[in-house]
DRENTI-991608 format. One record per residue (C-alpha): y, x, z. Coordinates in steps of 0.1 Angstrom, whole numbers, always signed. Example, Ala and Ser with C-alpha at 12.3 -4.5 7.8 and 13.67 -1.06 7.14 Angstrom:
BEGIN
<pt><py>-45</py><px>+123</px><pz>+78</pz></pt>
<pt><py>-11</py><px>+137</px><pz>+71</pz></pt>
//
This chain:
BEGIN
<pt><py>-344</py><px>-509</px><pz>+272</pz></pt>
<pt><py>-327</py><px>-478</px><pz>+284</pz></pt>
<pt><py>-287</py><px>-479</px><pz>+289</pz></pt>
<pt><py>-260</py><px>-452</px><pz>+284</pz></pt>
<pt><py>-232</py><px>-457</px><pz>+305</pz></pt>
<pt><py>-199</py><px>-463</px><pz>+282</pz></pt>
<pt><py>-178</py><px>-439</px><pz>+301</pz></pt>
<pt><py>-203</py><px>-415</px><pz>+296</pz></pt>
<pt><py>-207</py><px>-416</px><pz>+260</pz></pt>
<pt><py>-171</py><px>-415</px><pz>+252</pz></pt>
<pt><py>-166</py><px>-387</px><pz>+273</pz></pt>
<pt><py>-190</py><px>-371</px><pz>+252</pz></pt>
<pt><py>-181</py><px>-382</px><pz>+215</pz></pt>
<pt><py>-145</py><px>-369</px><pz>+231</pz></pt>
<pt><py>-158</py><px>-335</px><pz>+237</pz></pt>
<pt><py>-178</py><px>-330</px><pz>+206</pz></pt>
<pt><py>-146</py><px>-341</px><pz>+187</pz></pt>
<pt><py>-126</py><px>-317</px><pz>+206</pz></pt>
<pt><py>-151</py><px>-283</px><pz>+196</pz></pt>
<pt><py>-146</py><px>-300</px><pz>+159</pz></pt>
<pt><py>-108</py><px>-294</px><pz>+159</pz></pt>
<pt><py>-107</py><px>-261</px><pz>+178</pz></pt>
<pt><py>-87</py><px>-242</px><pz>+152</pz></pt>
<pt><py>-109</py><px>-206</px><pz>+144</pz></pt>
<pt><py>-99</py><px>-173</px><pz>+156</pz></pt>
<pt><py>-74</py><px>-154</px><pz>+138</pz></pt>
<pt><py>-67</py><px>-117</px><pz>+138</pz></pt>
<pt><py>-33</py><px>-104</px><pz>+151</pz></pt>
<pt><py>-24</py><px>-77</px><pz>+123</pz></pt>
<pt><py>-40</py><px>-74</px><pz>+86</pz></pt>
<pt><py>-36</py><px>-43</px><pz>+72</pz></pt>
<pt><py>-43</py><px>-43</px><pz>+32</pz></pt>
<pt><py>-51</py><px>-5</px><pz>+20</pz></pt>
<pt><py>-56</py><px>+3</px><pz>-19</pz></pt>
<pt><py>-63</py><px>+35</px><pz>-23</pz></pt>
<pt><py>-47</py><px>+42</px><pz>-62</pz></pt>
<pt><py>-72</py><px>+61</px><pz>-84</pz></pt>
<pt><py>-104</py><px>+62</px><pz>-57</pz></pt>
<pt><py>-132</py><px>+52</px><pz>-81</pz></pt>
<pt><py>-159</py><px>+32</px><pz>-62</pz></pt>
<pt><py>-183</py><px>+53</px><pz>-63</pz></pt>
<pt><py>-165</py><px>+82</px><pz>-42</pz></pt>
<pt><py>-176</py><px>+62</px><pz>-10</pz></pt>
<pt><py>-210</py><px>+74</px><pz>-19</pz></pt>
<pt><py>-206</py><px>+104</px><pz>-40</pz></pt>
<pt><py>-180</py><px>+120</px><pz>-6</pz></pt>
<pt><py>-199</py><px>+100</px><pz>+19</pz></pt>
<pt><py>-211</py><px>+131</px><pz>+39</pz></pt>
<pt><py>-176</py><px>+147</px><pz>+41</pz></pt>
<pt><py>-163</py><px>+111</px><pz>+61</pz></pt>
<pt><py>-153</py><px>+107</px><pz>+95</pz></pt>
<pt><py>-176</py><px>+81</px><pz>+114</pz></pt>
<pt><py>-145</py><px>+60</px><pz>+119</pz></pt>
<pt><py>-132</py><px>+57</px><pz>+86</pz></pt>
<pt><py>-148</py><px>+46</px><pz>+53</pz></pt>
<pt><py>-183</py><px>+49</px><pz>+65</pz></pt>
<pt><py>-172</py><px>+22</px><pz>+92</pz></pt>
<pt><py>-163</py><px>+2</px><pz>+67</pz></pt>
<pt><py>-194</py><px>+4</px><pz>+43</pz></pt>
<pt><py>-213</py><px>-6</px><pz>+80</pz></pt>
<pt><py>-198</py><px>-26</px><pz>+97</pz></pt>
<pt><py>-175</py><px>-44</px><pz>+65</pz></pt>
<pt><py>-186</py><px>-61</px><pz>+32</pz></pt>
<pt><py>-189</py><px>-46</px><pz>+4</pz></pt>
<pt><py>-190</py><px>-61</px><pz>-30</pz></pt>
<pt><py>-208</py><px>-40</px><pz>-53</pz></pt>
<pt><py>-214</py><px>-59</px><pz>-86</pz></pt>
<pt><py>-175</py><px>-67</px><pz>-94</pz></pt>
<pt><py>-161</py><px>-65</px><pz>-126</pz></pt>
<pt><py>-119</py><px>-65</px><pz>-141</pz></pt>
<pt><py>-114</py><px>-94</px><pz>-159</pz></pt>
<pt><py>-81</py><px>-82</px><pz>-175</pz></pt>
<pt><py>-64</py><px>-49</px><pz>-188</pz></pt>
<pt><py>-47</py><px>-24</px><pz>-183</pz></pt>
<pt><py>-62</py><px>-16</px><pz>-146</pz></pt>
<pt><py>-29</py><px>+3</px><pz>-140</pz></pt>
<pt><py>-11</py><px>+6</px><pz>-104</pz></pt>
<pt><py>+10</py><px>-29</px><pz>-108</pz></pt>
<pt><py>-14</py><px>-55</px><pz>-125</pz></pt>
<pt><py>-44</py><px>-40</px><pz>-96</pz></pt>
<pt><py>-15</py><px>-41</px><pz>-72</pz></pt>
<pt><py>-5</py><px>-81</px><pz>-83</pz></pt>
<pt><py>-43</py><px>-88</px><pz>-87</pz></pt>
<pt><py>-55</py><px>-78</px><pz>-55</pz></pt>
<pt><py>-22</py><px>-99</px><pz>-33</pz></pt>
<pt><py>-24</py><px>-126</px><pz>-61</pz></pt>
<pt><py>-61</py><px>-138</px><pz>-66</pz></pt>
<pt><py>-54</py><px>-137</px><pz>-105</pz></pt>
<pt><py>-49</py><px>-123</px><pz>-139</pz></pt>
<pt><py>-15</py><px>-107</px><pz>-156</pz></pt>
<pt><py>-21</py><px>-139</px><pz>-174</pz></pt>
<pt><py>-12</py><px>-161</px><pz>-148</pz></pt>
<pt><py>+10</py><px>-135</px><pz>-126</pz></pt>
<pt><py>+31</py><px>-120</px><pz>-151</pz></pt>
<pt><py>+24</py><px>-83</px><pz>-143</pz></pt>
<pt><py>+9</py><px>-69</px><pz>-173</pz></pt>
<pt><py>+16</py><px>-36</px><pz>-170</pz></pt>
<pt><py>+38</py><px>-7</px><pz>-147</pz></pt>
<pt><py>+61</py><px>-9</px><pz>-178</pz></pt>
<pt><py>+69</py><px>-30</px><pz>-210</pz></pt>
<pt><py>+89</py><px>-42</px><pz>-236</pz></pt>
<pt><py>+110</py><px>-76</px><pz>-223</pz></pt>
<pt><py>+119</py><px>-101</px><pz>-251</pz></pt>
<pt><py>+144</py><px>-112</px><pz>-234</pz></pt>
<pt><py>+162</py><px>-77</px><pz>-223</pz></pt>
<pt><py>+155</py><px>-71</px><pz>-258</pz></pt>
<pt><py>+150</py><px>-32</px><pz>-241</pz></pt>
<pt><py>+119</py><px>-12</px><pz>-222</pz></pt>
<pt><py>+116</py><px>-29</px><pz>-185</pz></pt>
<pt><py>+100</py><px>-13</px><pz>-158</pz></pt>
<pt><py>+78</py><px>-37</px><pz>-136</pz></pt>
<pt><py>+100</py><px>-39</px><pz>-105</pz></pt>
<pt><py>+135</py><px>-32</px><pz>-120</pz></pt>
<pt><py>+164</py><px>-53</px><pz>-110</pz></pt>
<pt><py>+196</py><px>-44</px><pz>-118</pz></pt>
<pt><py>+214</py><px>-68</px><pz>-88</pz></pt>
<pt><py>+200</py><px>-47</px><pz>-64</pz></pt>
<pt><py>+211</py><px>-14</px><pz>-52</pz></pt>
<pt><py>+201</py><px>+11</px><pz>-32</pz></pt>
<pt><py>+196</py><px>+12</px><pz>+8</pz></pt>
<pt><py>+190</py><px>+45</px><pz>+24</pz></pt>
<pt><py>+187</py><px>+65</px><pz>-3</pz></pt>
<pt><py>+198</py><px>+83</px><pz>-37</pz></pt>
<pt><py>+225</py><px>+53</px><pz>-53</pz></pt>
<pt><py>+215</py><px>+43</px><pz>-87</pz></pt>
<pt><py>+178</py><px>+29</px><pz>-103</pz></pt>
<pt><py>+157</py><px>+43</px><pz>-73</pz></pt>
<pt><py>+165</py><px>+16</px><pz>-51</pz></pt>
<pt><py>+171</py><px>-15</px><pz>-80</pz></pt>
<pt><py>+139</py><px>-32</px><pz>-75</pz></pt>
<pt><py>+128</py><px>-65</px><pz>-65</pz></pt>
<pt><py>+96</py><px>-90</px><pz>-69</pz></pt>
<pt><py>+110</py><px>-111</px><pz>-93</pz></pt>
<pt><py>+91</py><px>-105</px><pz>-125</pz></pt>
<pt><py>+59</py><px>-115</px><pz>-100</pz></pt>
<pt><py>+54</py><px>-153</px><pz>-112</pz></pt>
<pt><py>+29</py><px>-162</px><pz>-87</pz></pt>
<pt><py>+25</py><px>-164</px><pz>-48</pz></pt>
<pt><py>+8</py><px>-135</px><pz>-29</pz></pt>
<pt><py>-17</py><px>-141</px><pz>+2</pz></pt>
<pt><py>+14</py><px>-121</px><pz>+21</pz></pt>
<pt><py>+40</py><px>-151</px><pz>+9</pz></pt>
<pt><py>+12</py><px>-175</px><pz>+17</pz></pt>
<pt><py>+10</py><px>-161</px><pz>+50</pz></pt>
<pt><py>+48</py><px>-162</px><pz>+59</pz></pt>
<pt><py>+50</py><px>-197</px><pz>+47</pz></pt>
<pt><py>+17</py><px>-211</px><pz>+65</pz></pt>
<pt><py>+36</py><px>-200</px><pz>+97</pz></pt>
<pt><py>+71</py><px>-209</px><pz>+91</pz></pt>
<pt><py>+81</py><px>-173</px><pz>+88</pz></pt>
<pt><py>+73</py><px>-159</px><pz>+122</pz></pt>
<pt><py>+48</py><px>-136</px><pz>+107</pz></pt>
<pt><py>+55</py><px>-106</px><pz>+97</pz></pt>
<pt><py>+46</py><px>-91</px><pz>+64</pz></pt>
<pt><py>+55</py><px>-52</px><pz>+53</pz></pt>
<pt><py>+51</py><px>-34</px><pz>+27</pz></pt>
<pt><py>+45</py><px>+6</px><pz>+22</pz></pt>
<pt><py>+37</py><px>+28</px><pz>-2</pz></pt>
<pt><py>+54</py><px>+62</px><pz>-21</pz></pt>
<pt><py>+57</py><px>+39</px><pz>-54</pz></pt>
<pt><py>+80</py><px>+12</px><pz>-56</pz></pt>
<pt><py>+55</py><px>-10</px><pz>-72</pz></pt>
<pt><py>+29</py><px>-7</px><pz>-48</pz></pt>
<pt><py>+51</py><px>-17</px><pz>-18</pz></pt>
<pt><py>+69</py><px>-43</px><pz>-39</pz></pt>
<pt><py>+43</py><px>-64</px><pz>-54</pz></pt>
<pt><py>+18</py><px>-70</px><pz>-27</pz></pt>
<pt><py>+46</py><px>-74</px><pz>-2</pz></pt>
<pt><py>+54</py><px>-107</px><pz>-25</pz></pt>
<pt><py>+86</py><px>-126</px><pz>-25</pz></pt>
<pt><py>+96</py><px>-130</px><pz>+13</pz></pt>
<pt><py>+86</py><px>-104</px><pz>+31</pz></pt>
<pt><py>+102</py><px>-88</px><pz>+61</pz></pt>
<pt><py>+103</py><px>-52</px><pz>+51</pz></pt>
<pt><py>+93</py><px>-28</px><pz>+22</pz></pt>
<pt><py>+98</py><px>+5</px><pz>+17</pz></pt>
<pt><py>+94</py><px>+34</px><pz>-8</pz></pt>
<pt><py>+102</py><px>+68</px><pz>-14</pz></pt>
<pt><py>+130</py><px>+84</px><pz>-25</pz></pt>
<pt><py>+122</py><px>+122</px><pz>-46</pz></pt>
<pt><py>+160</py><px>+129</px><pz>-43</pz></pt>
<pt><py>+166</py><px>+129</px><pz>-5</pz></pt>
<pt><py>+133</py><px>+130</px><pz>+8</pz></pt>
<pt><py>+132</py><px>+90</px><pz>+27</pz></pt>
<pt><py>+119</py><px>+64</px><pz>+30</pz></pt>
<pt><py>+143</py><px>+39</px><pz>+11</pz></pt>
<pt><py>+142</py><px>-1</px><pz>+2</pz></pt>
<pt><py>+171</py><px>-24</px><pz>-19</pz></pt>
<pt><py>+193</py><px>-49</px><pz>-7</pz></pt>
<pt><py>+168</py><px>-74</px><pz>-21</pz></pt>
<pt><py>+152</py><px>-74</px><pz>+15</pz></pt>
<pt><py>+164</py><px>-81</px><pz>+49</pz></pt>
<pt><py>+176</py><px>-47</px><pz>+57</pz></pt>
<pt><py>+203</py><px>-53</px><pz>+29</pz></pt>
<pt><py>+231</py><px>-40</px><pz>+52</pz></pt>
<pt><py>+213</py><px>-10</px><pz>+62</pz></pt>
<pt><py>+179</py><px>+11</px><pz>+71</pz></pt>
<pt><py>+167</py><px>-1</px><pz>+108</pz></pt>
<pt><py>+172</py><px>+23</px><pz>+132</pz></pt>
<pt><py>+134</py><px>+35</px><pz>+135</pz></pt>
<pt><py>+131</py><px>+41</px><pz>+99</pz></pt>
<pt><py>+163</py><px>+64</px><pz>+101</pz></pt>
<pt><py>+149</py><px>+86</px><pz>+129</pz></pt>
<pt><py>+118</py><px>+87</px><pz>+110</pz></pt>
<pt><py>+135</py><px>+100</px><pz>+80</pz></pt>
<pt><py>+156</py><px>+122</px><pz>+105</pz></pt>
<pt><py>+118</py><px>+141</px><pz>+115</pz></pt>
<pt><py>+123</py><px>+155</px><pz>+74</pz></pt>
<pt><py>+83</py><px>+153</px><pz>+75</pz></pt>
<pt><py>+83</py><px>+163</px><pz>+40</pz></pt>
<pt><py>+100</py><px>+197</px><pz>+45</pz></pt>
<pt><py>+77</py><px>+205</px><pz>+69</pz></pt>
<pt><py>+46</py><px>+191</px><pz>+52</pz></pt>
<pt><py>+61</py><px>+214</px><pz>+19</pz></pt>
<pt><py>+68</py><px>+245</px><pz>+39</pz></pt>
<pt><py>+31</py><px>+258</px><pz>+36</pz></pt>
<pt><py>+8</py><px>+267</px><pz>+16</pz></pt>
<pt><py>-21</py><px>+240</px><pz>-3</pz></pt>
<pt><py>-53</py><px>+257</px><pz>+3</pz></pt>
<pt><py>-91</py><px>+244</px><pz>-6</pz></pt>
<pt><py>-111</py><px>+231</px><pz>+25</pz></pt>
<pt><py>-130</py><px>+260</px><pz>+28</pz></pt>
<pt><py>-159</py><px>+231</px><pz>+44</pz></pt>
<pt><py>-159</py><px>+216</px><pz>+13</pz></pt>
<pt><py>-173</py><px>+219</px><pz>-23</pz></pt>
<pt><py>-160</py><px>+198</px><pz>-54</pz></pt>
<pt><py>-187</py><px>+206</px><pz>-76</pz></pt>
<pt><py>-191</py><px>+170</px><pz>-78</pz></pt>
<pt><py>-159</py><px>+164</px><pz>-92</pz></pt>
<pt><py>-158</py><px>+188</px><pz>-117</pz></pt>
<pt><py>-183</py><px>+209</px><pz>-140</pz></pt>
<pt><py>-159</py><px>+240</px><pz>-141</pz></pt>
<pt><py>-143</py><px>+248</px><pz>-106</pz></pt>
<pt><py>-122</py><px>+270</px><pz>-126</pz></pt>
<pt><py>-109</py><px>+245</px><pz>-150</pz></pt>
<pt><py>-96</py><px>+229</px><pz>-115</pz></pt>
<pt><py>-82</py><px>+254</px><pz>-103</pz></pt>
<pt><py>-64</py><px>+261</px><pz>-133</pz></pt>
<pt><py>-42</py><px>+233</px><pz>-126</pz></pt>
<pt><py>-48</py><px>+215</px><pz>-158</pz></pt>
<pt><py>-55</py><px>+179</px><pz>-135</pz></pt>
<pt><py>-17</py><px>+186</px><pz>-113</pz></pt>
<pt><py>+12</py><px>+186</px><pz>-133</pz></pt>
<pt><py>+35</py><px>+202</px><pz>-106</pz></pt>
<pt><py>+8</py><px>+234</px><pz>-105</pz></pt>
<pt><py>+3</py><px>+238</px><pz>-142</pz></pt>
<pt><py>-7</py><px>+277</px><pz>-150</pz></pt>
<pt><py>-14</py><px>+280</px><pz>-110</pz></pt>
<pt><py>-45</py><px>+280</px><pz>-90</pz></pt>
<pt><py>-52</py><px>+274</px><pz>-51</pz></pt>
<pt><py>-36</py><px>+282</px><pz>-28</pz></pt>
<pt><py>-7</py><px>+263</px><pz>-43</pz></pt>
<pt><py>+29</py><px>+276</px><pz>-30</pz></pt>
<pt><py>+45</py><px>+241</px><pz>-22</pz></pt>
<pt><py>+81</py><px>+262</px><pz>-12</pz></pt>
<pt><py>+80</py><px>+276</px><pz>-43</pz></pt>
<pt><py>+71</py><px>+241</px><pz>-62</pz></pt>
<pt><py>+93</py><px>+224</px><pz>-39</pz></pt>
<pt><py>+124</py><px>+246</px><pz>-54</pz></pt>
<pt><py>+118</py><px>+234</px><pz>-91</pz></pt>
<pt><py>+104</py><px>+199</px><pz>-84</pz></pt>
<pt><py>+121</py><px>+188</px><pz>-53</pz></pt>
<pt><py>+104</py><px>+162</px><pz>-28</pz></pt>
<pt><py>+86</py><px>+148</px><pz>-59</pz></pt>
<pt><py>+57</py><px>+174</px><pz>-50</pz></pt>
<pt><py>+40</py><px>+158</px><pz>-21</pz></pt>
<pt><py>+30</py><px>+130</px><pz>-42</pz></pt>
<pt><py>+11</py><px>+156</px><pz>-59</pz></pt>
<pt><py>-5</py><px>+167</px><pz>-25</pz></pt>
<pt><py>-27</py><px>+154</px><pz>+3</pz></pt>
<pt><py>+2</py><px>+155</px><pz>+26</pz></pt>
<pt><py>+17</py><px>+121</px><pz>+5</pz></pt>
<pt><py>-9</py><px>+105</px><pz>+17</pz></pt>
<pt><py>-3</py><px>+120</px><pz>+53</pz></pt>
<pt><py>+36</py><px>+109</px><pz>+56</pz></pt>
<pt><py>+25</py><px>+71</px><pz>+44</pz></pt>
<pt><py>+1</py><px>+69</px><pz>+69</pz></pt>
<pt><py>+24</py><px>+83</px><pz>+99</pz></pt>
<pt><py>+56</py><px>+60</px><pz>+84</pz></pt>
<pt><py>+29</py><px>+27</px><pz>+87</pz></pt>
<pt><py>+21</py><px>+37</px><pz>+120</pz></pt>
<pt><py>+54</py><px>+42</px><pz>+131</pz></pt>
<pt><py>+63</py><px>+2</px><pz>+117</pz></pt>
<pt><py>+32</py><px>-12</px><pz>+131</pz></pt>
<pt><py>+47</py><px>+3</px><pz>+169</pz></pt>
<pt><py>+83</py><px>-2</px><pz>+158</pz></pt>
<pt><py>+80</py><px>-34</px><pz>+143</pz></pt>
<pt><py>+58</py><px>-48</px><pz>+172</pz></pt>
<pt><py>+30</py><px>-56</px><pz>+140</pz></pt>
<pt><py>+4</py><px>-74</px><pz>+161</pz></pt>
<pt><py>+18</py><px>-78</px><pz>+191</pz></pt>
<pt><py>+21</py><px>-120</px><pz>+197</pz></pt>
<pt><py>-5</py><px>-144</px><pz>+182</pz></pt>
<pt><py>+10</py><px>-153</px><pz>+151</pz></pt>
<pt><py>-11</py><px>-131</px><pz>+128</pz></pt>
<pt><py>+14</py><px>-103</px><pz>+105</pz></pt>
<pt><py>+6</py><px>-86</px><pz>+76</pz></pt>
<pt><py>+8</py><px>-45</px><pz>+69</pz></pt>
<pt><py>+1</py><px>-37</px><pz>+25</pz></pt>
<pt><py>-4</py><px>+2</px><pz>+26</pz></pt>
<pt><py>-11</py><px>+14</px><pz>-7</pz></pt>
<pt><py>-21</py><px>+56</px><pz>-8</pz></pt>
<pt><py>-7</py><px>+69</px><pz>-41</pz></pt>
<pt><py>-14</py><px>+105</px><pz>-37</pz></pt>
<pt><py>-48</py><px>+103</px><pz>-58</pz></pt>
<pt><py>-36</py><px>+92</px><pz>-83</pz></pt>
<pt><py>-9</py><px>+119</px><pz>-90</pz></pt>
<pt><py>-35</py><px>+141</px><pz>-81</pz></pt>
<pt><py>-61</py><px>+125</px><pz>-105</pz></pt>
//
């Protein structure tokens, strides 16, 4: 009978055990992206207009769920974002709509309204009176923070308050949304920035990018056609799909519209998405997201397509 040295066998078993206990690799930064009101078929309908590094790359190198169904209604902004980040439905996570009649308040309530907190960095009043208190379920971002003993950083960014607050969960490092009165990115005293905006956010706001974006006209891209979107291009140009632009045709005079609608006009333009992206990139750099071996999570929601739709 052939014999194996006992020490060799033990060494082999030790090596196998060590290999089996090797933790899987993990990303340094997870970025959750929601494009509000972007229908799934747009990925293919406008494929020829996309660059190689964006949606085409995600379709080619990522995983595309092509046969999924909503098992709840309504599919508004708040329930949608809550469903994505909690993995459950309104009956469980508590986010049944963007606003509803609250029997406890005996009044109509907005989803994230919380009068216990105040605005930081913007107009005093309800624009900053928000928190995720109404969210009943834990989010993937909450679980990441807990799993890494709060060393993971979680940040929520969106023009809409609810689409920044709900994805980031109950215990994020920061949440920011847009103030139509000042054109600033703001937060509330619920979050760690309760004593004031961080210097990097103040510096970003001081650049006055909304003023720059709204200082020019918005014209149709001459290299693209929109026949796939609407049967009647004249009806599209007439502005019936854009509330600030009713009765007007492209190019839109954004400086004039800003005089009437203030900074809120940027929400209804592609520049709202550009502003969101610029701020998110600055957050990655200034907050050093993904800079160490502990995974971080950045939640970004691009809202302008919803306002334009």
